Every structure is written in structure tokens, then in C-alpha cells.
C-alpha positions, 0 to 999 in steps of 0.5 A, spaced: 503 488 527 501 493 521 505 493 515 505 499 511 506 500 504 507 507 501 504 508 494 506 513 489 501 517 486 501 522 480 497 528 481 492 527 476 491 519 478 489 522 485 484 527 483 481 522 478 482 516 482 485 510 479 487 502 481 494 500 482 497 493 483 502 492 489 506 487 491 505 484 498 508 479 502 504 473 504 505 466 508 503 460 504 504 453 505 510 450 503 509 445 497 515 441 498 513 439 505 506 440 505 506 444 512 509 439 516 516 442 516 520 436 515 524 433 509 520 428 505 525 422 507 523 424 515 523 418 520 520 421 526 524 421 532 520 422 539 522 429 542 527 429 547 524 435 551 517 433 552 519 425 551 514 425 546 508 428 549 507 434 546 507 438 552 512 441 557 511 442 564 513 449 567 513 450 575 511 457 577 512 456 585 506 452 588 503 451 581 505 446 575 503 448 568 503 444 562 503 448 555 505 446 548 512 444 548 517 449 545 521 445 541 516 440 537 511 445 537 506 440 540 507 435 535 511 430 539 516 429 534 523 432 533 524 434 526 531 432 525 531 433 518 528 440 517 525 441 510 530 445 505 525 450 502 522 452 508 527 451 514 522 447 518 517 452 518 512 449 514 510 456 511 514 460 506 513 467 504 511 469 497 510 475 494 503 476 491 500 482 487 493 485 489 489 491 486 488 497 490 483 502 489 485 509 490 479 513 492 478 520 488 481 526 491 486 522 495 491 527 498 499 527 500 500 523 506 492 520 506 492 513 509 487 507 508 487 500 511 485 494 508 485 487 510 491 482 508 488 477 503 491 471 507 492 473 514 487 476 519 491 483 520 490 490 516 495 493 511 496 500 512 496 504 505 499 511 505 499 515 499 505 519 496 501 524 491 506 528 487 504 536 486 502 538 479 506 544 475 500 546 472 494 545 477 493 548 484 489 544 489 485 548 494 482 542 498 477 539 494 477 545 488 482 544 483 485 551 480 489 553 474 491 559 470 490 561 463 494 565 459 489 570 455 492 575 450 490 582 450 487 582 443 483 576 445 481 580 452 479 586 448 476 583 441 474 576 444 476 569 442 477 562 444 482 559 449 484 552 450 485 550 457 488 543 460 483 540 464 482 534 469 479 529 464 481 533 457 482 539 454 477 545 455 475 550 450 473 557 453 470 562 449 472 569 451 467 574 450 469 581 447 471 586 453 473 581 458 479 586 461 478 586 468 483 590 471 490 592 467 495 596 471 498 601 466 501 605 471 508 603 469 511 610 469 519 611 468 521 616 473 
């Protein structure tokens, strides 16, 4: 079973790339019973289902199969006093923090798969990228609009534009007016 984790990412984090810490569920050995599932004052009793053999016989018509006992899980002993911490499972689920490298240019809904640190199964990471109020994204291109005053366009000047990695200072050459709609006549 693949576990899916959704990570919220801001627009600038998605564009620049970032590392984030996330918390995942990890099965670890119960320190109280040392993975045995029994209470520390446990007195072994032979399993009543397999009679202490650890194996169970299953009849399938003409054939007789032997498999690991479902009750004692092949240990040959019944756990009459299960560990209070793990409930007799021998393992507990803990939360572990791991660091995820979010690739540069990740888009909303993109997924990556990483290997679970303690188990042989993948974890699917889905990115939930916020939109930006200032920047617009067109595939791999980032666009923004800059306000240039009419006097700056005619006479030249300097405009400071917010960039991905910091502010950008642009020099406006004189006579930049490209197209101006002056046909706003009132009838």
C-alpha cells in the first residue's frame, strides 16, 4: 500500500526549490517487550491451537498443508499476557521527521515517489502549490507586470521590479512608449 502525503508549497518555494521536513508513520521495535509482544513477567504456555508445534494443518480435500499457526504466529507459545505498550504486536508506530527535497519548478499536483526509510515500500509525495498574486506562470516561464509612469516612458528613468531571487532594477530608456490608446473620445 502506497502512503500519499500532501505538502503545501508556496509559489516562490516551488520556483526556487526548497527542502521541507515532514512527519511520517514508522513501525519500530517495541522497547518495552523487545519485539516479543509479551509482558516482561510472561510465563510461556504452549499454543493450544497448534499444540506447541508452531504449525497448523489445513485440509484442502485430498491434500494436507502445513502452515505457520495463525494464533501463535509460529512461535509455538500463546501470549497470554500481551505487552501493554504494543498490544502483543512487538512493534509500535511512531512519528519520524524526514527531509524532502522539493525540486525546482514543481507544479501544483505534481507527485514524486520516495522510499520509506524503515520499510520496503514507496511513499507518494503530492505538492499543493499556491498561486502568486504578483507572478504568472506559463510552463517554465515566469511573468510579471511592471507599472511604468508615462513620464518615465517618455523621459526615461528607473523602475524596481520584484524578481524571483530579489528586486531587479531596470533602466527605462527615453521614448519607450510602444502603444498608447488616445481614442477615448466622449460622444
